[in-house]
N, CA, C and O atoms as CSV, one atom per row, in Angstrom:
chain,resi,resn,atom,element,x,y,z
A,1,UNK,N,N,115.451,182.354,131.085
A,1,UNK,CA,C,114.356,182.660,131.958
A,1,UNK,C,C,113.336,183.241,130.942
A,1,UNK,O,O,113.678,183.891,129.954
A,2,UNK,N,N,112.085,182.956,131.265
A,2,UNK,CA,C,111.009,183.231,130.475
A,2,UNK,C,C,110.322,184.670,130.831
A,2,UNK,O,O,109.853,184.808,131.961
A,3,UNK,N,N,110.262,185.602,130.019
A,3,UNK,CA,C,109.755,186.967,130.187
A,3,UNK,C,C,108.328,186.899,130.005
A,3,UNK,O,O,107.894,186.534,128.912
A,4,UNK,N,N,107.542,187.208,130.945
A,4,UNK,CA,C,106.023,187.141,130.931
A,4,UNK,C,C,105.431,188.514,131.104
A,4,UNK,O,O,105.970,189.405,131.760
A,5,UNK,N,N,104.215,188.629,130.433
A,5,UNK,CA,C,103.437,189.947,130.764
A,5,UNK,C,C,102.361,189.358,131.692
A,5,UNK,O,O,101.466,188.620,131.280
A,6,UNK,N,N,102.510,189.740,132.992
A,6,UNK,CA,C,101.623,189.203,133.969
A,6,UNK,C,C,100.361,190.045,134.103
A,6,UNK,O,O,100.322,191.272,134.180
A,7,UNK,N,N,99.220,189.103,134.121
A,7,UNK,CA,C,98.019,189.788,134.215
A,7,UNK,C,C,97.248,189.042,135.292
A,7,UNK,O,O,97.024,187.842,135.133
A,8,UNK,N,N,96.836,189.669,136.359
A,8,UNK,CA,C,96.182,189.077,137.562
A,8,UNK,C,C,94.699,189.021,137.641
A,8,UNK,O,O,94.073,189.928,137.093
A,9,UNK,N,N,94.049,188.060,138.260
A,9,UNK,CA,C,92.706,188.052,138.614
A,9,UNK,C,C,92.650,188.454,139.993
A,9,UNK,O,O,93.298,187.866,140.859
A,10,UNK,N,N,91.876,189.467,140.238
A,10,UNK,CA,C,91.678,189.963,141.652
A,10,UNK,C,C,90.210,189.624,142.342
A,10,UNK,O,O,89.189,189.437,141.681
A,11,UNK,N,N,90.273,189.585,143.559
A,11,UNK,CA,C,88.960,189.429,144.180
A,11,UNK,C,C,88.297,190.720,144.489
A,11,UNK,O,O,88.832,191.748,144.073
A,12,UNK,N,N,87.194,190.789,145.171
A,12,UNK,CA,C,86.587,192.128,145.347
A,12,UNK,C,C,87.322,193.091,146.260
A,12,UNK,O,O,87.049,194.291,146.233
A,13,UNK,N,N,88.224,192.604,147.046
A,13,UNK,CA,C,89.121,193.480,147.900
A,13,UNK,C,C,90.481,193.743,147.300
A,13,UNK,O,O,91.385,194.265,147.951
A,14,UNK,N,N,90.609,193.346,145.966
A,14,UNK,CA,C,91.793,193.620,145.358
A,14,UNK,C,C,93.122,192.676,145.553
A,14,UNK,O,O,94.259,192.962,145.178
A,15,UNK,N,N,92.769,191.670,146.122
A,15,UNK,CA,C,93.692,190.537,146.479
A,15,UNK,C,C,93.902,189.579,145.133
A,15,UNK,O,O,92.983,189.044,144.514
A,16,UNK,N,N,95.170,189.493,144.853
A,16,UNK,CA,C,95.531,188.633,143.632
A,16,UNK,C,C,95.048,187.205,143.955
A,16,UNK,O,O,95.453,186.647,144.975
A,17,UNK,N,N,94.322,186.694,143.238
A,17,UNK,CA,C,93.897,185.350,143.484
A,17,UNK,C,C,94.002,184.198,142.145
A,17,UNK,O,O,93.627,183.026,142.155
A,18,UNK,N,N,94.544,184.853,141.189
A,18,UNK,CA,C,94.918,184.052,140.020
A,18,UNK,C,C,95.768,184.794,138.974
A,18,UNK,O,O,96.149,185.932,139.248
A,19,UNK,N,N,96.096,184.231,137.790
A,19,UNK,CA,C,96.843,184.904,136.768
A,19,UNK,C,C,96.322,184.280,135.482
A,19,UNK,O,O,95.848,183.153,135.338
A,20,UNK,N,N,96.516,185.293,134.521
A,20,UNK,CA,C,96.257,184.776,133.173
A,20,UNK,C,C,97.672,184.705,132.488
A,20,UNK,O,O,98.527,185.551,132.747
A,21,UNK,N,N,97.866,183.815,131.728
A,21,UNK,CA,C,98.860,183.685,130.843
A,21,UNK,C,C,98.720,183.388,129.308
A,21,UNK,O,O,97.883,182.588,128.888
A,22,UNK,N,N,99.556,184.052,128.519
A,22,UNK,CA,C,99.334,183.693,127.222
A,22,UNK,C,C,99.840,182.281,127.016
A,22,UNK,O,O,100.669,181.731,127.741
A,23,UNK,N,N,99.224,181.722,125.897
A,23,UNK,CA,C,99.379,180.302,125.717
A,23,UNK,C,C,100.776,179.929,125.464
A,23,UNK,O,O,101.182,178.845,125.883
A,24,UNK,N,N,101.573,180.746,124.801
A,24,UNK,CA,C,103.029,180.587,124.544
A,24,UNK,C,C,103.624,180.685,125.838
A,24,UNK,O,O,104.531,179.876,126.037
A,25,UNK,N,N,103.348,181.461,126.760
A,25,UNK,CA,C,104.024,181.497,127.976
A,25,UNK,C,C,103.783,180.264,128.801
A,25,UNK,O,O,104.693,179.744,129.445
A,26,UNK,N,N,102.646,179.832,128.781
A,26,UNK,CA,C,102.233,178.604,129.412
A,26,UNK,C,C,102.941,177.309,128.899
A,26,UNK,O,O,103.334,176.445,129.683
A,27,UNK,N,N,103.086,177.217,127.535
A,27,UNK,CA,C,103.721,176.178,126.936
A,27,UNK,C,C,105.237,176.081,127.571
A,27,UNK,O,O,105.757,175.064,128.030
A,28,UNK,N,N,105.788,177.338,127.484
A,28,UNK,CA,C,107.113,177.491,127.921
A,28,UNK,C,C,107.510,177.018,129.372
A,28,UNK,O,O,108.515,176.388,129.703
A,29,UNK,N,N,106.410,177.504,130.201
A,29,UNK,CA,C,106.509,176.995,131.615
A,29,UNK,C,C,106.336,175.550,131.821
A,29,UNK,O,O,107.012,174.949,132.656
A,30,UNK,N,N,105.367,174.917,131.019
A,30,UNK,CA,C,105.320,173.531,131.043
A,30,UNK,C,C,106.556,172.806,130.624
A,30,UNK,O,O,106.938,171.812,131.241
A,31,UNK,N,N,107.130,173.241,129.682
A,31,UNK,CA,C,108.412,172.541,128.998
A,31,UNK,C,C,109.418,172.746,130.221
A,31,UNK,O,O,109.973,171.758,130.704
A,32,UNK,N,N,109.620,173.842,130.649
A,32,UNK,CA,C,110.644,173.990,131.731
A,32,UNK,C,C,110.332,173.073,132.941
A,32,UNK,O,O,111.243,172.513,133.550
A,33,UNK,N,N,109.057,172.932,133.270
A,33,UNK,CA,C,108.739,172.093,134.359
A,33,UNK,C,C,109.099,170.643,134.050
A,33,UNK,O,O,109.621,169.897,134.879
A,34,UNK,N,N,108.782,170.289,132.791
A,34,UNK,CA,C,109.081,168.895,132.309
A,34,UNK,C,C,110.609,168.698,132.595
A,34,UNK,O,O,111.058,167.806,133.314
A,35,UNK,N,N,111.325,169.615,131.959
A,35,UNK,CA,C,112.918,169.574,132.129
A,35,UNK,C,C,113.295,169.313,133.649
A,35,UNK,O,O,114.074,168.432,134.013
A,36,UNK,N,N,112.687,170.127,134.415
A,36,UNK,CA,C,113.092,169.927,135.843
A,36,UNK,C,C,112.686,168.700,136.437
A,36,UNK,O,O,113.330,168.229,137.374
A,37,UNK,N,N,111.580,168.087,135.935
A,37,UNK,CA,C,111.191,166.738,136.522
A,37,UNK,C,C,112.173,165.736,136.159
A,37,UNK,O,O,112.637,164.929,136.964
A,38,UNK,N,N,112.516,165.810,134.789
A,38,UNK,CA,C,113.598,164.803,134.319
A,38,UNK,C,C,114.944,165.032,135.028
A,38,UNK,O,O,115.575,164.021,135.338
A,39,UNK,N,N,115.453,166.223,135.318
A,39,UNK,CA,C,116.616,166.416,136.075
A,39,UNK,C,C,116.467,165.888,137.474
A,39,UNK,O,O,117.378,165.207,137.944
A,40,UNK,N,N,115.465,166.132,138.124
A,40,UNK,CA,C,115.160,165.571,139.397
A,40,UNK,C,C,115.183,164.074,139.448
A,40,UNK,O,O,115.741,163.455,140.354
A,41,UNK,N,N,114.552,163.508,138.435
A,41,UNK,CA,C,114.538,162.020,138.345
A,41,UNK,C,C,115.814,161.413,138.189
A,41,UNK,O,O,116.153,160.367,138.743
A,42,UNK,N,N,116.574,162.156,137.352
A,42,UNK,CA,C,118.000,161.660,137.107
A,42,UNK,C,C,118.896,161.732,138.373
A,42,UNK,O,O,119.717,160.856,138.647
A,43,UNK,N,N,118.678,162.841,139.123
A,43,UNK,CA,C,119.365,163.163,140.310
A,43,UNK,C,C,119.059,161.953,141.277
A,43,UNK,O,O,119.957,161.284,141.789
A,44,UNK,N,N,117.808,161.746,141.466
A,44,UNK,CA,C,117.309,160.685,142.348
A,44,UNK,C,C,117.904,159.372,141.970
A,44,UNK,O,O,118.288,158.649,142.889
A,45,UNK,N,N,118.025,158.990,140.804
A,45,UNK,CA,C,118.471,157.800,140.354
A,45,UNK,C,C,119.981,157.551,140.632
A,45,UNK,O,O,120.438,156.485,141.043
A,46,UNK,N,N,120.721,158.713,140.344
A,46,UNK,CA,C,122.065,158.805,140.677
A,46,UNK,C,C,122.344,158.649,142.343
A,46,UNK,O,O,123.240,157.944,142.809
A,47,UNK,N,N,121.641,159.244,142.935
A,47,UNK,CA,C,121.675,159.163,144.456
A,47,UNK,C,C,121.459,157.743,144.979
A,47,UNK,O,O,122.155,157.315,145.900
A,48,UNK,N,N,120.490,156.996,144.393
A,48,UNK,CA,C,120.103,155.803,144.960
A,48,UNK,C,C,121.155,154.641,144.974
A,48,UNK,O,O,121.027,153.625,145.658
A,49,UNK,N,N,122.308,154.932,144.062
A,49,UNK,CA,C,123.273,153.755,144.114
A,49,UNK,C,C,122.869,152.539,143.585
A,49,UNK,O,O,123.533,151.516,143.750
A,50,UNK,N,N,121.701,152.577,142.885
A,50,UNK,CA,C,121.306,151.147,142.446
A,50,UNK,C,C,122.216,150.776,141.234
A,50,UNK,O,O,122.880,151.621,140.635
A,51,UNK,N,N,122.199,149.522,140.934
A,51,UNK,CA,C,123.031,149.041,139.878
A,51,UNK,C,C,122.385,149.446,138.518
A,51,UNK,O,O,121.211,149.167,138.277
A,52,UNK,N,N,123.238,150.159,137.572
A,52,UNK,CA,C,122.591,150.282,136.324
A,52,UNK,C,C,122.481,149.055,135.297
A,52,UNK,O,O,123.324,148.178,135.109
A,53,UNK,N,N,121.345,149.196,134.734
A,53,UNK,CA,C,121.094,148.053,133.669
A,53,UNK,C,C,121.019,148.653,132.309
A,53,UNK,O,O,120.731,149.844,132.190
A,54,UNK,N,N,121.278,147.850,131.206
A,54,UNK,CA,C,121.023,148.316,129.981
A,54,UNK,C,C,119.611,148.609,129.608
A,54,UNK,O,O,118.738,147.823,129.975
A,55,UNK,N,N,119.303,149.673,128.907
A,55,UNK,CA,C,117.985,150.066,128.511
A,55,UNK,C,C,117.134,148.902,128.025
A,55,UNK,O,O,116.004,148.745,128.488
A,56,UNK,N,N,117.555,148.213,127.256
A,56,UNK,CA,C,116.800,146.908,126.693
A,56,UNK,C,C,116.336,146.019,127.715
A,56,UNK,O,O,115.197,145.553,127.685
A,57,UNK,N,N,117.233,145.743,128.692
A,57,UNK,CA,C,116.871,144.893,129.774
A,57,UNK,C,C,115.731,145.526,130.627
A,57,UNK,O,O,114.815,144.853,131.101
A,58,UNK,N,N,115.854,146.843,130.782
A,58,UNK,CA,C,114.882,147.478,131.581
A,58,UNK,C,C,113.480,147.435,130.897
A,58,UNK,O,O,112.438,147.225,131.517
A,59,UNK,N,N,113.558,147.638,129.664
A,59,UNK,CA,C,112.237,147.630,128.754
A,59,UNK,C,C,111.634,146.213,128.934
A,59,UNK,O,O,110.424,146.103,129.135
A,60,UNK,N,N,112.484,145.066,128.863
A,60,UNK,CA,C,111.956,143.818,128.846
A,60,UNK,C,C,111.399,143.438,130.323
A,60,UNK,O,O,110.439,142.690,130.509
A,61,UNK,N,N,112.089,144.019,131.256
A,61,UNK,CA,C,111.484,143.782,132.656
A,61,UNK,C,C,110.146,144.316,132.962
A,61,UNK,O,O,109.288,143.674,133.568
A,62,UNK,N,N,109.982,145.689,132.456
A,62,UNK,CA,C,108.777,146.193,132.498
A,62,UNK,C,C,107.733,145.649,131.710
A,62,UNK,O,O,106.586,145.535,132.139
A,63,UNK,N,N,108.071,145.325,130.625
A,63,UNK,CA,C,107.057,144.413,129.661
A,63,UNK,C,C,106.612,143.203,130.384
A,63,UNK,O,O,105.417,142.912,130.440
A,64,UNK,N,N,107.588,142.448,130.971
A,64,UNK,CA,C,107.288,141.249,131.678
A,64,UNK,C,C,106.239,141.560,132.989
A,64,UNK,O,O,105.238,140.896,133.262
A,65,UNK,N,N,106.647,142.519,133.580
A,65,UNK,CA,C,105.782,142.946,134.694
A,65,UNK,C,C,104.375,143.311,134.496
A,65,UNK,O,O,103.556,143.296,135.415
A,66,UNK,N,N,104.093,143.651,133.244
A,66,UNK,CA,C,102.735,144.192,132.744
A,66,UNK,C,C,101.996,142.912,132.490
A,66,UNK,O,O,100.772,143.023,132.424
A,67,UNK,N,N,102.544,141.644,132.326
A,67,UNK,CA,C,101.767,140.515,132.047
A,67,UNK,C,C,101.093,139.771,133.153
A,67,UNK,O,O,100.410,138.777,132.903
């Protein structure tokens, strides 16, 4: 878990409308988000029951599709 020093932007009524993050905290959050996206993509691929193909074959198919 990422510990953060929260700082909020408030409107004239005191409602929180934004947040300031240290750049280090932002980078940690972005890395965690990327990790979660990779996990989600993996889980979706596993659930699809599609036939697995070798990586090299997948790259060739993608490259051929670009032409």
